[in-house]
Each structure stands twice: as C-alpha cells, then as structure tokens.
BALOBA-72880 format. One record per residue (C-alpha): residue in one letter; y negated, z negated, x negated. Coordinates in steps of 0.001 Angstrom, whole numbers, padded with zeros to 6 digits, always signed. Layout:
BALOBA-72880
AYZX/...
END
This chain:
BALOBA-72880
M+050330-004835+027641/T+049574-008533+027411/H+047228-010340+029729/R+044713-010834+026891/T+044768-007143+025878/L+044246-006145+029500/L+041215-008439+029790/I+039659-007068+026595/T+040228-003484+027760/V+038679-004158+031190/A+035690-005928+029598/A+035123-002998+027219/L+035314-000482+030074/L+032813-002480+032129/A+030436-002688+029178/V+030612+001068+028611/A+030185+001772+032335/G+027118-000466+032426/C+025544+001462+029568/A+025908+004745+031438/D+023225+003698+033928/M+020745+002659+031245/K+017668+004797+030797/V+016132+005238+027391/T+012409+004627+027404/P+010544+006201+024503/N+008758+003769+022272/P+005040+004520+022731/M+004287+003215+019253/V+006543+005808+017672/R+005120+008634+019755/D+001538+007614+018946/T+002343+007498+015264/I+003675+011043+015330/V+000790+012420+017404/N-002015+010545+015677/N-000732+010858+012106/P+000561+014399+011632/P+001540+015356+008098/A-001481+016192+005975/P-001912+019912+005338/N-001309+021044+001787/P-004250+023262+000771/D-002282+024819-002097/V+000540+025890+000220/E-001975+027249+002721/L-003804+029138-000031/V-000583+030758-001267/A+000194+031826+002306/A-003294+033314+002695/V-002988+035240-000589/K+000440+036594+000366/S-000928+037611+003749/E-003853+039446+002146/L-001545+041278-000259/A+000800+042203+002598/R-002155+043792+004444/Q-002524+046149+001498/P+000921+047757+001115/Q-000423+050315-001384/L-000628+047452-003908/K+003174+046988-003803/A+002719+043289-004539/G+005503+041836-002385/H+007683+041004-005392/L+005089+038917-007250/D+005367+035159-007720/I+002239+033449-006419/S+001349+029782-006844/A-001810+027728-006444/K-003217+024453-007651/G-006670+023222-006734/G-007938+026675-005790/E-006605+028343-008936/V-004114+031038-007974/T-001553+032221-010509/V+000021+035644-010001/K+003120+036463-012073/G+005428+039447-012225/D+005719+043047-013281/V+003306+045710-012035/E+003251+049462-012604/D+000039+049725-014625/G-003332+048216-015436/M-004940+049682-012309/Q-002435+047958-010028/L-003006+044714-011944/Y-006764+045058-011455/Q-006507+045867-007731/I-004205+042930-007064/G-006614+040636-008891/L-009508+041890-006728/A-007504+041380-003539/V-006601+037819-004518/Q-010236+037000-005369/K-011308+038005-001850/V-009225+035255-000223/K-011274+032311+000990/G-010580+029215-001105/V-009645+031038-004326/R-011746+029651-007167/A-009979+031483-009995/V-007175+033980-010533/I-004813+033366-013431/N-003188+036623-014459/G+000482+036361-015360/M+001236+039988-014472/N+002792+042405-016933/P+001964+046122-016626/K+004975+048355-017341/R+002738+051015-018890/
END
C-alpha cells in the first residue's frame, strides 16, 4: 500500500468514526407539518366504509359480495342478489346510513 493510499484510508476511517457519534435531531418544521396538516379525510371513502359496516351488521342480507362506491353522497350498489326482496332490503339498509343522499341501484336479482 502506498503512502498516499494509506493516508486516504485513514482519513476515510476517521470521517466514518466521527459520524458514529453524531446525533440526529428531528427537524421541528417537518414534524409540525405532519401533525398540523394531516391528510384530508375523503368523505366518499368514509361513506363506503360506513355502508359496508351497516351491511355487515345485517348478515341475513348476504351483501358481502356487492360492489359499493360513493360520490358526493350518492351510493352505487352493484352485483347479483337472490331476488327482488333482497334488493329492496339492501336498498333500505343503505339509505339508513348517515350521509347517504341517494342510492343508485345496480343490483341484478337472479329471480
């Protein structure tokens, strides 16, 4: 090893060793930004979750396989259901959820 290579190696080792003692201080500006500006809630996503929760509380409706979406308080329910009565009962359950302004029926009764 040449004298120059040895000096470069020693300098690099000293630099790395000096970094080991450094403490990382969190940037208060970054922390404040995260705490004070959380992501805005999405009312459509929250409404879909509330509708799915309501339908799950009523297992007799057998509505777990339905596709549910929402936009501006209008909830669309799509999928196959057994009959017109099940379609009607699911529609009533969805209407009960707070924030639902309208139910758009995309369900297809099998009989």
